[in-house]
N, C-alpha and C positions, 0 to 999 in steps of 0.2 A: 051497574047496579052493585050494591053492597051485599055482603053475606046475609043469608036468611037465618043462619044459626050463629052461635057464639064461637064457632070454630075460628081459630087463628092460625097463622103460619109464622113460626118464630124464626129469628135469625135473618130477616129480610131487610131490604133497603128501605130507608125512611124517606128519602127525597129523590126526585127525578129532575134532572136538568132539562128544562123545557126546550132548550135549544137543540137537544139531541134528536136525531131522526125527524126533523121537521117540527119539533115542539109539541105543544099540547093539542094541536089540531092534526097531528100526524095519524096515519093509518097503521101505526106500529104498536105492538105490545112490548112492554118490558118483560123479558124472560127471567125467571128466578125460581129458586127451590127453597124448601123449608121443611117443617114438621109441625104437627099439632094434633089435638084430640078434642072430643066433646065430653071429656070426663067430668063427672060431678063428684065433689067431695064435701063432707060435712064441715061447714064453717062454724062460727061462734053460735049461730042461732038457726041456720038453715043450710041447705045444700047450695054450693057455689060452683060456678064453672071454673075448671082448672085446665086450661088449654095447653099447658106445658107439662101435664101429668098423665100417668096411665096406671091402671090398677091390676093386681093379680087376682086369681080366682077367689081368694079369701079376703079381698078388699084391703090389702096393704097397698098404699098409694106411693108411687115413685114420681118425684118432681125432678125434671131435667135440670141438671147443673151445667152440663155441656154436652153437645151432640154435634158431630161432624160426619159427613159421608162424602165419598169420592166417586165420580161418575166419568165414564169415557164414551166417546162416539155417540153423542146424542143425535137422534134422528126423528124428524117429524114429517108426515106426509102433507103435501099441499092438496087443496081440492083438485079434482080431476080437470076442471076447466081453467086452472091457473098455471101459467108457465113462469119459469125463472125470470124471464125478461120483465114480467109484470111485478116481480118482487124486488128487483135489484136495488131500487132507491130506498127500500124500507129495511134492508138487512144490515146488521152490523158487519163490519169487515171480517170479524171472526167466523161468521157463518158462510158456508158455501151452499150452492143449490145445484141440483141435477134434475133435468127434465125427464119425464117418462120417455121411453124409447118410442120414437115416432117414425112413420113411414115417409118415404120420399114421394111427394105428390105425383100422381099419375103413373107410379111404378107398379107393374103387376107382380114384381118379384119379391118385394119386401113387405112384410105384414105391418099393419098399423099397431099401435099400442094395444095391449090387452084391455078388455073392458074393465073399467074401474081402476086402471093404473094411475099413479100419481107421480108428480115431481116430489123430490125429497130435499128437505133442509138438513144440513149436517154441521154439527159443532164437534170437532175432533177430540177436544179434551186432552188429558183429564182435567176436570174441574172439582174443586172442593167447596162444599157449602155446609151450612148448619148454623150453630149459634153465632150470631153477630158476624156472619160471613156471607154476604150477598154474592150472587153469581157475577163474576167479572172475568174477562180474558184480557191479559195485558193491562190490567188496571181499569178497563173500560166495561161498563154495563153492556148487556147484550139485548138486541132488539130483533124481533121477527115480525112479519106482516100480520096485520089484524084480520085473520081469517079463522075459520073453524078447524080445529085440530082434534082428532079422535084420541090421540095418545102421543106420548113421548117414549120412544124406544131407545134403550141405552144398555150399557153394561156397567157392572161395578169395576172400578179401577183397582187392581189387586193391591198395589202398594207393598208395604213391608210390615213385619211385626211391630216396628216402631212407628209406622205411619200407615195404619190399616185402611181397608175399604170403608169400614164403619167403626165409630168409637163413641161410647156412651158412658157418662157418669150421671147417676141419678140418686138423689137423696130420699131416704125413707125412715120411718119411725118403727122400731120393733121393741116391744116391752118398755115403751116410754123413753127410749134412747135413740139418738140420731145415728144413722148408718148410711153407707154409700154402696150402691150397686155399680160395679165396673164391668163393662162388657164390650168386646170388640171382635171383629172377624175380618178375614180376607176372602175375597171372591173375585172371579172374573166371569160370573154367570150373567145371563141376560136379566134386565130389569125393565119393567114397563110401568109407566104412570098413565092411568086412565080413570075415567069417572067411576067412582064407587058409590052406589046408592044415589041419593038425591044430591044434585050439584049444590054446593054451598056458596058459590059466588066468590066475590073478591075479599081476600083476607083484610082485616082492618089496617094492617101495616101499609096497605096501598090506598088508603082513603084519599090521599092527595095526588094520586097518580092518574094521568089520563086513562091508562089502560094497562093491565098486567095479566100475565099468563104464566103458568108453570106447574111444577110438580111438588107434592108434599107427601111426606110419610105420615100416614094415618096411624097414630099410636094406640088407638082404642083397644085393639085385640092382641097386642103384643104378648101379654102374659095371661090371656083369658083362661088357659087350661092348666095353669101352674099354681099350686097351693104353697106359696112361699112360706107362710107362717107355720103350716103343718110340717113341712120338710125341715125347717129350722128346729122345730120342737122335737122331731124324731132323730135328728142328726143326719138326715139325708142331704141337708145343706148345712154348711158350717161357715162361720165368720172368721176372717183373718183380721183380728182386731175389730175394727168397725166396718170392714169391707166385705161385701158379699160378691162372690164370683160363681156364677152358675155352672161353669165348666167343671167344678169340683163335685157336682151333684151325683148322688147315687140313689139306689132304691127307687122310690116314687118320683124322684127328681133327677134320675140318671140322664134323661133326655131334655132337661129344661133348657140348656144352652142351645141345643139343636132346634127345639121348637121356637125359641125366641128368634133365632136367626131366620128360620123359614118364614115366620110371621112378619118380620121386618121386610124380607125380600118380596113378600106378597102384599105389602101395604101401600104401594104407590097410588096416589090419588092425583087428580088434576084440579086446579083452581083457575078461574078465568073471570074477568069482570071489567066493567067500565065505570069511571067515576060518574056520579049523577050530574 
């Protein structure tokens, strides 16, 4: 099924080799990651969807110029009834699988698996995704079994100041002139992608794919509590030429960079869908 909303996930693959993992009739999902929003902005005559944009509290809109993020140790629980043996023909070589701990039949000494225990798929990473950067390992796309997943658990890959966990450049207009927001952070904290609100189905970039599944950063609330224009007007935020860096904020915007980082780290959403 296709998405019920206009939400899109940017930076994802446009084509799928049908020969991979059994072709278009395979029981595998293409695994990928991206970002997107349901933001509405005023166009020439009406409000228009801007799925690569997000707004501040005072309705300054930021359009993504480039966005990349790095993840490590991706993990997904298999359904309790599924074992790794059932999944081995559907997994990309980059993925590994570990069954839930099971008892030895007829042994009174070893307990069985805990109720609700799952096998786990694991992609060690680190992987880097984002603008025009589909998820690949060793140059190959990644496939997982086509089953129900509740979440993708991972961690940020910390990187370096020159190659951070998350990096964003976004264009915006202030006082009629173009400017650029630059923002980055390093982290090794946990990150979870799970369904947020109403599932939106398959992003449009996957309209030609048999099936796709993955995580997306939901940008809608990233700056929901920050009055960018107000802080620029009072001097609590300043511009370096045409560049805005929230880390220099003070007064009412002293915590603007911290709030943006926390909102990003809590914005992990899932998409999943099949081609009609």
